[in-house]
ZATISE-145825 format. One record per residue (C-alpha): x, y, z; residue in one letter. Coordinates in Angstrom, 1 decimal, decimal comma. Example, Ala and Ser with C-alpha at 12.3 -4.5 7.8 and 13.67 -1.06 7.14 Angstrom:
# ZATISE-145825
<node u="12,3" v="-4,5" w="7,8" type="A"/>
<node u="13,7" v="-1,1" w="7,1" type="S"/>
***
This chain:
# ZATISE-145825
<node u="208,9" v="55,2" w="109,2" type="M"/>
<node u="209,1" v="51,7" w="110,8" type="W"/>
<node u="210,9" v="51,0" w="114,1" type="T"/>
<node u="213,8" v="48,8" w="114,3" type="L"/>
<node u="214,4" v="46,2" w="116,8" type="H"/>
<node u="217,4" v="45,1" w="117,6" type="G"/>
<node u="220,3" v="44,2" w="120,0" type="I"/>
<node u="223,8" v="45,9" w="120,9" type="Y"/>
<node u="226,8" v="44,2" w="121,7" type="F"/>
<node u="229,7" v="45,6" w="123,9" type="I"/>
<node u="233,0" v="43,8" w="124,1" type="N"/>
<node u="234,1" v="44,4" w="127,7" type="D"/>
<node u="237,2" v="42,0" w="127,3" type="K"/>
<node u="238,9" v="44,1" w="124,5" type="I"/>
<node u="241,5" v="47,0" w="124,6" type="Q"/>
<node u="241,1" v="49,2" w="121,8" type="L"/>
<node u="243,8" v="52,0" w="120,6" type="N"/>
<node u="245,8" v="51,4" w="123,8" type="G"/>
<node u="243,2" v="52,1" w="126,2" type="L"/>
<node u="242,2" v="50,1" w="129,2" type="S"/>
<node u="239,3" v="47,7" w="129,4" type="R"/>
<node u="237,0" v="50,5" w="130,9" type="E"/>
<node u="238,2" v="52,8" w="128,6" type="E"/>
<node u="237,4" v="50,5" w="125,9" type="S"/>
<node u="234,0" v="49,6" w="127,2" type="F"/>
<node u="233,2" v="53,5" w="127,4" type="H"/>
<node u="234,5" v="54,2" w="124,0" type="L"/>
<node u="232,1" v="51,6" w="122,6" type="Q"/>
<node u="229,1" v="52,7" w="124,4" type="E"/>
<node u="229,7" v="56,4" w="123,6" type="Q"/>
<node u="229,6" v="55,5" w="119,9" type="A"/>
<node u="226,9" v="52,9" w="120,1" type="L"/>
<node u="224,3" v="54,6" w="122,1" type="L"/>
<node u="224,0" v="57,9" w="120,0" type="P"/>
<node u="223,7" v="55,7" w="116,8" type="F"/>
<node u="221,1" v="53,7" w="118,1" type="I"/>
<node u="219,1" v="56,7" w="119,4" type="G"/>
<node u="219,6" v="58,5" w="116,0" type="D"/>
<node u="218,5" v="55,4" w="114,0" type="K"/>
<node u="215,5" v="55,0" w="116,5" type="K"/>
<node u="216,5" v="51,5" w="116,9" type="I"/>
<node u="214,6" v="49,7" w="119,9" type="Q"/>
<node u="216,5" v="47,7" w="121,9" type="I"/>
<node u="215,1" v="44,3" w="122,6" type="V"/>
<node u="215,6" v="42,4" w="126,0" type="T"/>
<node u="215,5" v="38,7" w="125,5" type="L"/>
<node u="216,2" v="37,5" w="128,7" type="N"/>
<node u="214,1" v="39,1" w="131,8" type="Q"/>
<node u="217,2" v="38,5" w="134,0" type="H"/>
<node u="219,6" v="40,3" w="131,8" type="Q"/>
<node u="221,5" v="43,0" w="134,0" type="L"/>
<node u="222,2" v="45,3" w="131,2" type="N"/>
<node u="220,3" v="46,4" w="128,1" type="P"/>
<node u="223,5" v="45,1" w="125,8" type="H"/>
<node u="225,3" v="41,8" w="125,5" type="Y"/>
<node u="228,9" v="41,2" w="126,4" type="T"/>
<node u="228,9" v="37,8" w="125,7" type="I"/>
<node u="228,0" v="36,4" w="122,4" type="L"/>
<node u="227,4" v="32,8" w="123,6" type="H"/>
<node u="224,8" v="33,9" w="125,9" type="A"/>
<node u="223,2" v="36,3" w="123,0" type="L"/>
<node u="223,1" v="33,3" w="120,9" type="L"/>
<node u="221,7" v="31,2" w="123,8" type="H"/>
<node u="218,9" v="33,7" w="124,4" type="D"/>
<node u="218,1" v="34,0" w="120,6" type="L"/>
<node u="217,8" v="30,3" w="120,4" type="K"/>
<node u="215,4" v="30,0" w="123,3" type="K"/>
<node u="213,2" v="32,9" w="122,3" type="Q"/>
<node u="213,2" v="31,6" w="118,6" type="R"/>
<node u="213,1" v="35,5" w="117,4" type="V"/>
<node u="214,4" v="37,0" w="114,2" type="S"/>
<node u="215,5" v="40,7" w="114,8" type="L"/>
<node u="216,2" v="43,7" w="112,5" type="D"/>
<node u="219,7" v="44,5" w="113,7" type="C"/>
<node u="222,8" v="43,5" w="115,7" type="L"/>
<node u="224,9" v="46,9" w="116,6" type="V"/>
<node u="228,4" v="46,8" w="117,3" type="Y"/>
<node u="231,4" v="49,0" w="117,4" type="Y"/>
<node u="233,5" v="47,7" w="114,6" type="C"/>
<node u="234,3" v="44,3" w="113,3" type="P"/>
<node u="237,3" v="43,9" w="115,7" type="C"/>
<node u="235,1" v="43,8" w="118,7" type="V"/>
<node u="233,8" v="40,4" w="117,3" type="L"/>
<node u="237,0" v="39,1" w="115,7" type="E"/>
<node u="238,0" v="36,7" w="118,4" type="D"/>
<node u="234,6" v="34,9" w="118,6" type="F"/>
<node u="234,3" v="35,1" w="114,9" type="T"/>
<node u="237,5" v="33,1" w="114,3" type="R"/>
<node u="237,2" v="30,8" w="117,2" type="S"/>
<node u="233,6" v="29,8" w="116,6" type="Y"/>
<node u="232,9" v="30,4" w="112,8" type="P"/>
<node u="229,9" v="28,2" w="113,2" type="A"/>
<node u="228,3" v="29,6" w="116,0" type="R"/>
<node u="228,9" v="32,9" w="114,4" type="W"/>
<node u="227,0" v="32,0" w="111,2" type="L"/>
<node u="224,2" v="30,9" w="113,3" type="I"/>
<node u="224,2" v="34,1" w="115,3" type="L"/>
<node u="224,0" v="36,4" w="112,5" type="K"/>
<node u="221,4" v="34,5" w="110,9" type="S"/>
<node u="218,9" v="36,0" w="113,7" type="Y"/>
<node u="219,5" v="39,2" w="112,3" type="F"/>
<node u="218,5" v="41,0" w="109,1" type="H"/>
<node u="221,2" v="43,5" w="109,3" type="H"/>
<node u="224,6" v="43,7" w="110,9" type="L"/>
<node u="225,4" v="47,3" w="111,9" type="L"/>
<node u="229,0" v="48,1" w="112,9" type="P"/>
<node u="229,5" v="51,9" w="114,0" type="V"/>
<node u="233,0" v="53,1" w="113,1" type="Q"/>
<node u="235,0" v="55,0" w="115,2" type="P"/>
<node u="234,6" v="58,0" w="113,0" type="S"/>
<node u="231,0" v="58,0" w="113,5" type="G"/>
<node u="230,5" v="56,8" w="110,0" type="Q"/>
<node u="228,7" v="53,4" w="110,1" type="E"/>
<node u="229,1" v="51,1" w="107,6" type="K"/>
<node u="225,9" v="48,3" w="107,5" type="A"/>
<node u="226,1" v="45,3" w="105,8" type="A"/>
<node u="222,8" v="44,9" w="104,0" type="G"/>
<node u="221,4" v="48,1" w="105,4" type="F"/>
***
């Protein structure tokens, strides 16, 4: 079995299911980290100055991907709703960003992931 290399995104600006932003952040983190561990995804650090292993700003992720000129196996995120504002506001940037990944892996709240192309 090979190792997948990826990035994970946590939206720290969204409120999910009526939770506070902080609770929503922890909800996403609690779903993503076990998934990443179970699938043995090696998280890649693109920017040596990153404070966290995850991204919270998709513009920053796109900038780092362009700068590193790297293609990765997967982008892991909680569910499509955490990307919705970015994908709706910046459709061209979203197309460019997702072109850097072979697979988009949303981790559904129930723990059952739906993977686009995976």
